[in-house]
Phi, psi and omega in degrees: 000132181290142178281147177296159178298322178300315179300314181298321181291315179296320179298317179292319179299318178297320178298318181300318184257010181298326175278120183306329179289348179258359180261149182215155175240149174086350177216160177288299183208148178224156178274178178301330180266020174068019175275139177292130180223163175293143181302337180271354180293136180299337180279348182297131182234334179236140188222144166278176182300317181294315180295324178296321176296317180296317180296315181297317178297320178297319180291319187271336181215068182305138177089349178264071190299329182279349183299317181299322178297317179296320179294318179299316179298316179298317179296315179298320177298318178298317178300315183292329176289314183283335182225077185302337180285344180269118180242008180279159172279167182301322180300315180290322177300316179297311187284332182260350183256211179225170184302313182299321179295315180299313179297320180297320179295319176297315180298318179297319177298314181297320179293320180292325178295330181282325184295000000 
C-alpha cells in the first residue's frame, strides 16, 4: 500500500535531520558557513524540524508551497493527541527540546500513519 504524501514528507524530513549535525535550534535553516537561508535553498545544510518539513515538501512536491504548512499542522495535531500535556507548536518543541525528542515525535507520527 502506498504511503500518503504527508507520511512521505514526514519520513523525508526525519531523514534530513536524523544526523544530529544536520539539525539546528533557534533558526530555520543555515548553510555550511552558518548563514541563515531558506529551507529550500540548495545551500541549506542544517534544519530545524519545521525547516526539514519545508525542505521535504519542496523535494517531493515542488511548487505546492502550502503543503508543508498542512503537514506541520497534521503532525502537531498528532503530537497533541498522543501527548495531551504538550501544547507547544513544533517550532517551540524543536527549540526548547532536544534532538531525540524531535525524532521520537516524527517516529510516532509515522507509526500512527501506518496503523
